[in-house]
C-alpha positions as CSV (number, residue, x, y, z in Angstrom):
1,L,95.5,140.0,37.3
2,A,94.0,142.9,39.2
3,D,91.0,140.7,40.0
4,C,93.3,138.2,41.5
5,Y,94.8,140.8,43.8
6,A,91.3,141.8,44.9
7,I,90.5,138.1,45.6
8,G,93.7,137.9,47.6
9,T,92.7,140.9,49.6
10,V,89.3,139.5,50.5
11,L,90.8,136.1,51.3
12,R,93.4,137.8,53.7
13,L,90.6,139.7,55.4
14,Y,88.4,136.7,55.9
15,H,90.9,133.8,55.9
16,N,89.4,132.3,59.1
17,I,85.8,132.1,57.6
18,V,86.3,131.4,53.9
19,K,84.9,128.0,53.0
20,T,85.0,128.0,49.2
21,V,87.6,129.4,46.7
22,N,86.3,128.8,43.2
23,V,88.3,130.3,40.4
24,G,87.9,127.3,38.1
25,G,88.0,128.1,34.4
26,C,89.2,131.7,35.0
27,R,92.6,131.0,33.4
28,I,94.4,133.0,36.1
29,G,97.7,131.3,35.3
30,D,100.8,131.3,37.6
31,D,100.8,135.0,38.0
32,G,97.2,135.1,39.2
33,L,97.9,132.3,41.6
34,T,100.9,134.2,42.9
35,A,98.5,137.0,43.8
36,I,96.1,134.8,45.8
37,L,98.5,132.2,47.2
38,P,99.7,134.1,50.3
39,A,96.0,134.5,51.4
40,L,95.3,130.8,50.5
41,L,98.1,129.8,52.8
42,Q,96.4,131.6,55.7
43,T,93.1,129.7,55.3
44,Q,92.4,126.9,57.8
45,A,88.6,126.2,57.4
46,M,88.3,125.8,53.6
47,T,86.0,123.1,52.3
48,D,86.3,123.7,48.6
49,L,89.4,124.6,46.5
50,R,88.6,124.7,42.8
51,L,91.5,125.8,40.6
52,A,90.8,123.6,37.5
53,Q,91.4,125.1,34.0
54,N,93.7,127.9,35.1
55,D,96.9,127.2,33.1
56,L,98.8,126.5,36.3
57,S,102.2,124.9,36.1
58,D,104.5,123.2,38.7
59,K,105.7,126.6,39.9
60,H,103.3,126.7,42.9
61,A,102.6,123.0,43.3
62,E,104.5,122.7,46.6
63,S,102.7,125.8,48.0
64,L,99.3,124.3,46.9
65,S,100.2,121.2,48.9
66,A,100.7,123.4,51.9
67,V,97.3,124.9,51.4
68,V,95.8,121.4,51.4
69,H,97.8,120.5,54.5
70,N,96.6,123.7,56.3
71,N,93.0,122.7,55.6
72,K,93.3,119.0,56.1
73,S,90.5,118.7,58.7
74,T,87.9,120.7,56.7
75,L,88.7,120.2,52.9
76,L,86.0,118.3,51.1
77,R,86.8,119.0,47.5
78,L,90.1,119.7,45.7
79,H,89.9,120.3,42.0
80,T,93.1,121.2,40.1
81,A,92.6,119.2,36.9
82,H,93.1,120.6,33.4
83,N,96.2,122.6,34.2
84,K,99.8,122.3,33.0
85,F,101.1,120.2,35.9
86,T,103.7,117.6,35.1
87,D,103.5,114.3,37.0
88,Y,105.9,115.8,39.6
89,G,103.6,118.8,40.1
90,A,100.5,116.8,40.3
91,A,102.2,114.5,42.9
92,Q,103.2,117.6,44.9
93,V,99.7,119.0,45.0
94,N,98.3,115.6,45.9
95,Q,100.9,114.7,48.6
96,H,98.8,115.7,51.6
97,T,95.4,114.6,50.5
98,H,95.7,111.4,52.5
99,L,95.7,113.5,55.6
100,C,92.3,115.1,54.7
101,T,89.8,113.4,56.9
102,K,86.7,114.7,55.1
103,L,87.9,114.7,51.5
104,V,85.2,113.3,49.2
105,S,86.3,114.6,45.8
106,V,89.8,115.0,44.2
107,A,90.6,115.9,40.6
108,V,94.3,116.5,40.1
109,G,95.5,116.2,36.5
110,T,98.7,116.5,34.5
111,L,99.2,118.6,31.3
112,G,95.5,118.9,30.6
113,S,94.3,115.5,31.8
114,A,92.0,114.8,34.7
115,N,92.8,112.0,37.1
116,Q,89.8,111.3,39.3
117,E,90.2,109.6,42.7
């Protein structure tokens, strides 16, 4: 969890230039995402957001949707598959992807599945 707070600090300091956030497979869980989410919400130029295989639940799905919305003109890849999202949570994360003008890869899954678009 301490690593997530360190990541959050770096993201807050460099929120305007961060292009990639890749914590895929780190199993940060909801508590780890809580630590980095405020900084993710400040980003506006991210091209890659990789949060797959992190044991994330629906707890922050709406906030992740806001991160996608904030980066809609730059986001190329969104990977949140293989987490613990329900259908509702996956839909929340995915709700703003249609606004992403450059999006080329989406992997949003439910309860361990991966739905590729």
